[in-house]
C-alpha positions as CSV (number, residue, x, y, z in Angstrom):
1,M,-0.1,0.0,0.1
2,T,1.4,3.8,-0.9
3,I,-0.1,7.2,-0.4
4,D,1.3,9.8,-2.7
5,R,2.8,12.9,-1.5
6,R,-0.4,15.4,-1.1
7,E,-2.4,12.7,0.5
8,F,0.7,12.4,3.1
9,L,0.9,15.7,4.2
10,K,-2.8,15.3,4.9
11,V,-2.4,12.3,7.4
12,S,1.0,13.5,8.7
13,A,-1.0,16.4,10.3
14,G,-3.1,14.4,12.2
15,A,-0.6,11.8,13.1
16,A,2.1,14.5,14.9
17,G,-0.7,17.2,16.1
18,A,0.6,19.7,14.3
19,V,2.0,20.6,10.6
20,T,5.4,20.9,11.0
21,L,5.9,24.0,9.0
22,S,2.7,25.6,11.3
23,G,5.3,28.2,12.9
24,L,7.1,28.8,9.3
25,A,4.4,29.1,7.2
26,G,4.0,32.4,6.7
27,C,7.5,32.7,5.8
28,A,7.7,31.7,2.2
29,S,7.7,35.0,0.5
30,T,10.5,36.5,3.3
31,K,12.5,38.9,0.9
32,V,16.1,40.3,1.7
33,T,16.0,44.1,2.3
34,G,19.6,44.4,3.4
35,S,22.5,45.7,1.4
36,G,25.5,43.0,0.6
37,K,25.4,39.3,0.3
38,A,26.0,37.3,3.2
39,K,27.8,34.2,3.0
40,V,26.8,30.8,4.5
41,V,29.0,28.2,4.7
42,V,27.2,24.4,5.2
43,V,29.1,21.5,6.3
44,G,27.2,18.4,5.9
45,A,24.4,17.4,3.6
46,G,22.2,15.1,5.5
47,F,18.6,15.5,6.4
48,G,19.8,19.1,8.7
49,G,22.4,20.2,6.3
50,A,20.4,19.7,3.1
51,T,17.2,21.2,4.0
52,F,19.0,24.5,5.7
53,A,20.5,25.0,2.8
54,R,17.3,24.8,0.4
55,Y,15.1,26.7,2.7
56,L,17.6,29.4,2.9
57,K,18.0,29.9,-0.7
58,L,14.0,29.7,-0.9
59,W,13.5,32.8,2.1
60,S,16.9,34.8,1.2
61,P,17.6,34.0,-2.5
62,D,19.9,36.7,-2.4
63,T,22.5,34.8,0.1
64,E,25.4,33.1,-1.2
65,V,25.2,29.7,0.0
66,T,28.4,26.9,-0.2
67,V,27.7,23.3,0.9
68,I,30.5,20.8,2.0
69,E,29.8,17.3,1.8
70,P,32.4,14.6,1.0
71,L,29.9,12.2,-0.2
72,G,29.1,11.2,-3.7
73,Q,24.9,10.6,-2.9
74,F,22.8,10.6,-0.2
75,V,22.4,7.3,2.2
76,S,19.4,7.3,4.3
77,C,19.9,5.7,7.8
78,P,16.0,5.9,8.3
79,F,14.9,2.7,6.1
80,S,18.2,1.3,6.3
81,N,17.3,-1.3,8.8
82,T,14.8,-2.7,6.1
83,V,18.4,-3.3,3.8
84,L,19.1,-5.5,6.6
85,A,16.2,-7.6,6.5
86,G,16.2,-8.1,2.4
87,T,13.0,-6.0,2.2
88,N,14.9,-3.0,0.2
89,K,18.6,-2.6,-1.3
90,M,21.5,-0.4,-1.0
91,E,19.8,1.7,-4.2
92,D,16.6,2.0,-2.7
93,I,17.9,4.4,0.2
94,T,20.5,6.0,-2.4
95,M,19.7,9.0,-3.6
96,P,21.1,12.0,-6.0
97,Y,22.3,15.1,-4.8
98,D,21.8,16.6,-8.4
99,Y,19.1,18.2,-7.8
100,I,19.6,20.3,-4.4
101,K,23.0,21.4,-5.9
102,K,21.4,23.5,-8.7
103,V,19.5,25.0,-5.5
104,V,22.8,26.3,-3.6
105,D,25.5,28.6,-5.1
106,N,28.3,26.4,-4.7
107,W,28.4,22.7,-4.0
108,V,32.1,21.3,-3.0
109,A,32.7,17.7,-2.7
110,D,35.7,17.6,0.2
111,T,35.9,17.2,3.6
112,V,36.7,20.3,6.1
113,T,39.9,19.8,8.3
114,G,39.9,23.0,9.7
115,I,37.5,25.9,11.1
116,D,39.1,29.3,12.5
117,T,36.0,30.7,13.7
118,A,37.7,33.9,14.8
119,K,38.6,34.9,11.2
120,R,35.8,33.2,9.7
121,V,37.2,30.6,7.8
122,V,36.7,27.0,7.0
123,T,39.5,24.9,5.4
124,T,39.3,22.2,3.6
125,A,41.5,18.7,2.8
126,G,41.8,19.8,-0.8
127,G,43.4,23.0,0.2
128,K,40.4,25.3,-0.4
129,T,39.2,28.2,1.7
130,F,35.4,29.6,2.4
131,A,35.3,33.0,4.3
132,Y,31.8,32.9,6.2
133,D,29.6,35.4,7.5
134,R,27.7,32.5,9.7
135,L,29.0,29.0,9.4
136,V,26.1,25.9,9.9
137,L,27.3,22.5,11.0
138,A,25.2,19.8,10.2
139,G,27.6,16.8,10.4
140,G,25.8,14.2,12.1
141,I,27.6,12.0,14.9
142,E,30.9,10.7,15.8
143,L,31.7,7.5,16.7
144,L,33.5,6.4,19.7
145,F,35.2,3.6,18.9
146,D,37.9,4.2,21.7
147,K,35.6,3.3,24.2
148,V,35.1,-0.2,23.5
149,Q,38.4,-2.2,24.0
150,G,39.5,-3.9,20.6
151,Y,37.4,-2.1,18.4
152,D,40.6,-0.7,16.0
153,A,40.6,-0.4,12.4
154,E,41.4,-3.9,12.3
155,A,38.4,-5.1,13.7
156,R,36.2,-2.4,12.3
157,K,36.8,-4.6,8.7
158,T,34.6,-7.3,10.4
159,V,32.6,-5.4,13.1
160,K,30.4,-3.3,11.5
161,H,28.4,-0.6,13.3
162,A,26.0,0.7,10.2
163,W,24.8,3.5,12.3
164,K,25.8,5.8,9.3
165,A,24.2,3.9,6.2
166,S,26.6,3.1,3.6
167,P,27.5,0.0,0.8
168,D,30.2,-0.6,3.4
169,Q,28.7,-1.0,6.6
170,T,24.5,-1.7,6.1
171,G,25.5,-3.5,2.4
172,V,28.3,-5.7,4.7
173,L,26.2,-6.6,7.6
174,R,23.6,-7.4,5.0
175,Q,25.9,-9.7,3.7
176,Q,27.1,-11.2,6.7
177,L,23.2,-12.2,7.7
178,E,23.4,-13.8,4.7
179,A,26.0,-16.2,4.9
180,M,25.5,-16.8,9.0
181,P,24.4,-20.4,9.1
182,D,20.8,-21.5,10.3
183,G,20.7,-21.6,13.9
184,G,23.8,-19.0,14.2
185,S,23.4,-16.1,16.7
186,F,23.3,-12.3,15.9
187,V,24.8,-10.2,18.9
188,M,23.8,-6.6,18.6
189,S,24.7,-3.8,20.8
190,V,22.6,-0.7,21.8
191,P,24.8,2.8,23.5
192,M,23.6,4.1,26.2
193,S,21.4,6.9,26.1
194,P,21.5,9.8,23.8
195,Y,22.3,8.4,20.7
196,R,21.3,8.8,16.8
197,C,17.6,7.5,16.5
198,P,16.4,6.0,20.0
199,P,14.4,3.3,18.7
200,G,16.4,2.5,15.9
201,P,18.3,-0.3,17.8
202,Y,15.0,-2.3,18.6
203,E,13.5,-2.1,15.1
204,R,16.5,-3.5,13.5
205,A,16.6,-6.3,15.9
206,C,12.6,-6.5,14.4
207,Q,13.9,-6.2,11.0
208,I,16.5,-8.9,11.5
209,A,14.3,-11.1,13.2
210,T,11.9,-11.1,10.1
211,Y,14.5,-12.2,8.0
212,F,15.8,-14.8,10.2
213,K,12.2,-16.1,10.6
214,K,11.9,-16.8,7.1
215,A,15.0,-18.1,6.2
216,K,17.0,-19.1,9.2
217,P,14.1,-20.3,11.2
218,K,16.8,-21.7,14.1
219,S,19.0,-18.3,14.7
220,K,18.6,-16.2,17.4
221,I,19.2,-12.6,18.6
222,I,20.8,-11.3,21.4
223,I,20.7,-7.7,22.5
224,L,23.2,-6.0,24.5
225,D,21.7,-3.1,25.9
226,G,23.6,-0.5,27.5
227,N,20.3,1.1,29.2
228,P,18.6,-0.1,31.8
229,D,15.3,-0.9,29.7
230,I,14.0,-0.3,25.9
231,A,14.8,3.4,25.3
232,S,12.1,4.1,22.9
233,K,8.5,2.8,22.1
234,K,9.4,-0.3,24.8
235,G,5.1,-1.1,24.7
236,L,5.2,-1.0,21.0
237,F,8.6,-3.1,20.6
238,L,7.5,-5.7,23.0
239,A,4.4,-6.3,21.3
240,A,5.8,-6.9,18.3
241,W,8.2,-9.1,19.7
242,K,5.9,-10.9,21.1
243,K,3.9,-11.2,18.7
244,H,5.9,-11.9,15.6
245,F,9.1,-13.6,17.1
246,G,8.0,-15.4,20.2
247,Y,9.3,-13.2,23.0
248,G,9.1,-14.0,26.4
249,T,8.1,-17.9,25.9
250,P,11.3,-20.7,25.6
251,D,11.4,-20.0,21.7
252,S,12.2,-16.3,21.5
253,M,13.7,-15.4,18.5
254,I,15.3,-12.6,20.6
255,D,16.8,-12.7,23.5
256,Y,17.2,-9.3,25.3
257,R,19.9,-8.1,27.8
258,P,19.5,-4.4,29.6
259,N,22.6,-3.3,30.9
260,N,25.1,-5.1,29.2
261,M,27.3,-2.2,27.9
262,P,29.9,-3.7,25.5
263,R,33.1,-3.6,26.8
264,M,35.4,-5.0,24.4
265,V,35.3,-6.7,21.1
266,D,37.6,-9.7,20.0
267,A,36.7,-9.7,16.2
268,K,38.9,-12.8,15.8
269,K,36.6,-15.0,18.4
270,M,33.5,-13.1,17.4
271,I,33.6,-12.3,20.9
272,V,31.4,-9.3,22.7
273,G,32.6,-8.8,26.3
274,T,30.1,-6.5,29.2
275,E,30.7,-6.4,32.8
276,F,28.9,-9.8,33.4
277,D,30.2,-11.8,30.6
278,E,31.6,-12.6,27.2
279,V,29.3,-13.3,24.2
280,K,30.1,-14.8,21.3
281,G,28.2,-14.8,17.9
282,D,28.4,-15.6,14.5
283,V,27.8,-12.0,13.4
284,I,28.6,-9.2,15.5
285,N,26.7,-5.7,15.4
286,V,28.3,-3.1,17.8
287,V,26.9,0.4,17.7
288,P,30.0,2.3,19.9
289,P,28.9,5.7,22.2
290,M,29.0,8.6,20.4
291,R,29.1,12.5,20.1
292,A,28.7,15.5,18.2
293,A,30.4,15.0,14.7
294,A,34.2,15.5,14.1
295,V,33.6,19.5,12.9
296,C,32.1,20.5,16.1
297,G,35.2,19.6,17.8
298,L,37.0,21.7,15.1
299,A,34.8,24.6,15.6
300,G,34.9,24.5,19.5
301,V,31.6,24.1,20.3
302,R,31.2,20.5,21.6
303,N,30.4,22.2,25.0
304,G,27.7,20.1,26.5
305,N,27.3,17.3,28.1
306,N,30.6,16.3,28.9
307,G,32.3,18.0,26.4
308,N,30.0,15.4,24.0
309,W,27.5,17.7,22.2
310,C,26.9,21.3,21.3
311,A,24.5,23.5,23.2
312,I,22.4,25.6,21.2
313,D,20.2,28.9,21.3
314,Y,16.8,27.1,20.6
315,L,15.7,30.7,18.5
316,T,18.4,30.5,16.2
317,F,20.4,27.3,16.6
318,E,23.7,29.3,17.4
319,S,26.6,27.6,19.6
320,K,25.7,29.3,23.2
321,D,29.8,29.3,23.2
322,V,30.6,30.4,19.6
323,K,29.3,33.1,17.6
324,N,28.1,33.0,14.2
325,V,27.8,29.4,14.4
326,H,25.0,27.1,14.2
327,I,24.3,23.3,15.2
328,L,21.6,20.9,13.5
329,G,20.7,17.8,13.6
330,D,21.9,15.1,15.7
331,S,25.1,17.1,17.2
332,A,23.0,19.6,19.0
333,L,22.4,19.5,22.9
334,T,18.5,19.4,22.9
335,N,15.5,17.4,24.9
336,F,14.4,16.6,21.0
337,P,15.3,13.0,19.5
338,K,18.2,12.6,17.3
339,S,16.2,12.0,14.3
340,G,15.8,12.5,10.5
341,S,12.6,14.4,11.2
342,V,14.1,16.5,13.5
343,A,17.0,17.2,11.9
344,N,14.8,18.0,8.3
345,N,12.3,20.2,10.6
346,T,15.2,22.5,12.4
347,G,16.8,22.6,9.2
348,K,13.8,24.8,8.4
349,M,13.9,26.6,11.4
350,C,17.1,28.1,11.3
351,A,16.6,28.9,7.6
352,Y,14.0,30.9,8.8
353,A,15.7,32.4,11.5
354,L,18.7,33.5,9.3
355,S,16.6,34.5,6.8
356,E,14.9,37.3,9.1
357,M,18.5,38.1,10.5
358,F,19.2,38.9,7.2
359,A,16.7,40.7,6.6
360,G,17.0,43.1,9.9
361,R,14.1,41.5,11.7
362,Q,14.1,39.4,15.1
363,P,13.2,35.5,14.0
364,D,10.3,34.1,15.6
365,Q,10.9,34.1,19.5
366,S,8.2,31.3,20.3
367,P,9.3,28.1,17.9
368,V,7.6,24.9,17.4
369,V,9.3,21.6,16.5
370,T,8.1,18.8,16.0
371,N,9.4,15.1,15.8
372,T,7.7,12.2,14.1
373,C,9.2,9.0,14.2
374,Y,8.1,5.3,12.3
375,S,9.2,1.8,13.2
376,A,8.6,-1.1,11.6
377,G,7.8,-4.0,13.8
378,S,7.8,-6.5,10.8
379,D,8.1,-6.6,6.9
380,T,4.2,-5.6,6.7
381,V,3.6,-3.3,10.1
382,A,4.9,-0.3,11.8
383,F,4.0,2.3,14.7
384,H,4.8,5.7,15.0
385,V,5.3,8.2,17.9
386,A,4.4,11.9,17.0
387,T,6.3,14.9,19.5
388,V,5.4,18.5,19.5
389,F,7.4,21.0,21.6
390,R,6.8,24.5,22.0
391,W,9.4,27.5,23.5
392,D,8.7,28.1,27.1
393,N,9.8,31.5,27.6
394,E,9.9,31.3,31.3
395,R,11.6,28.1,31.4
396,K,13.7,28.9,28.4
397,A,13.2,25.6,27.0
398,M,11.3,23.3,24.4
399,V,8.7,21.8,25.8
400,P,6.1,19.2,25.1
401,P,2.6,20.4,25.6
402,K,0.5,18.0,26.9
403,G,-2.0,16.1,24.6
404,A,0.0,17.2,21.8
405,N,1.8,13.7,22.0
406,G,0.2,10.8,20.0
407,V,1.8,7.4,19.7
408,S,0.3,4.6,18.0
409,K,-2.1,2.2,20.0
410,E,-1.1,-0.5,18.2
411,E,1.4,-1.8,14.8
412,S,-0.7,-2.0,11.7
413,E,0.1,-2.3,7.8
414,L,-1.9,1.1,7.2
415,E,1.0,2.6,9.8
416,M,3.7,0.9,7.5
417,A,1.9,2.5,4.4
418,Y,2.3,6.0,6.3
419,M,6.6,5.2,7.2
420,E,6.5,4.4,3.4
421,S,5.6,8.1,2.5
422,W,6.8,9.9,5.3
423,A,10.3,8.9,3.9
424,R,9.4,9.5,0.5
425,N,8.2,12.7,1.3
426,V,11.1,13.9,3.9
427,W,13.5,12.7,1.1
428,A,12.3,14.7,-1.8
429,D,11.7,18.0,0.7
430,T,15.2,17.6,1.9
431,L,16.7,16.9,-1.5
432,A,14.5,19.1,-3.8
433,L,13.6,15.9,-5.5
434,P,11.1,16.7,-7.9
435,E,7.0,15.2,-7.9
436,T,8.2,13.0,-10.7
437,Y,11.2,11.4,-9.2
438,N,11.4,7.5,-9.3
439,F,11.6,6.0,-5.6
440,S,12.5,1.8,-5.8
441,V,11.9,1.8,-1.4
442,K,9.0,-0.3,-0.7
443,T,7.4,-2.4,2.2
């Protein structure tokens, strides 16, 4: 079942309790009235960076926007678990940057290696330099492999995290699952919060269990969770595990172990060690702890949560410590989930704030951020959670109002259709894909 783009927009408004752009709908006609041409450099073209660049050019067309992105194509982390299940292939979640490139002024295929925030200059590995008036960092996350003993470069050739979707990660892990013997064990880990995509690991268990149920019914999944309990959508995931995979019975395909943070990896013996024991697997999938992207370290904005994440001004997404530097998506220290939905939403909000500032006006003093997150319980059903955050001026915080949150009562095939439609719409919105773009992703 599929839903077209226009129909999805009607549906998503009800699911989230508010249209994602409800607070920004009147901004599309914003015009730049000041003299001169502001220069904005965007580092990273994921859900946050690409969306920001697109909408800043829409709302402030005279602004010169430069995007620096090392990857040649956009690979979506949302829906990448379906590749592990065999429902989709890597090419189904891989999309071109061709259309967003036409929107911005400069597209630089390179890696940022230096940021001088005093001189407002960015340097790349290719030796290029770019001056900026405003710098937007949307680099996602940095994985801390050194926090897991033995998870060195050699071990990473075998043990994949697949938390940044790519052929070398997601694609290789899928190949390992296909090669695993029936009756084997798949050992996966969940890092302690906060981490990118809170429900992602538990959805991954559902998707791989779906594959095992069809192709390797004697196999088991062992989940080593560093958290004391399921970190997101607990009731819905437990219901899915019980219904589809026998969780809670002697024949359960899923063995869930909370408070089991991986401390070491032995890639040769295929062992993951925790504080309690050593767990052997035929395929091992370890997701290490994470922090704000490396470019945030270069800019000196990793200033919150023990130097791991970036504290921001919610009204402009500007760093609280470094002026003229703005942080989007997973790197920001907020109470929002670290999700593609939030990155896309806040990319628009930051673009709006800067367009207003460039025009000599004050940005919205009462911002609204929404998050809608779908998870697949199997290859046919899904469920969602939706949250609305509003600025509370007294508390100086983004607060989810009472009655503004929504969560599925149960999984359904209809929600799977919504999930697919959400993905197609957010991809199109982020990458400026045309109405005629031929998506191949399926559910």
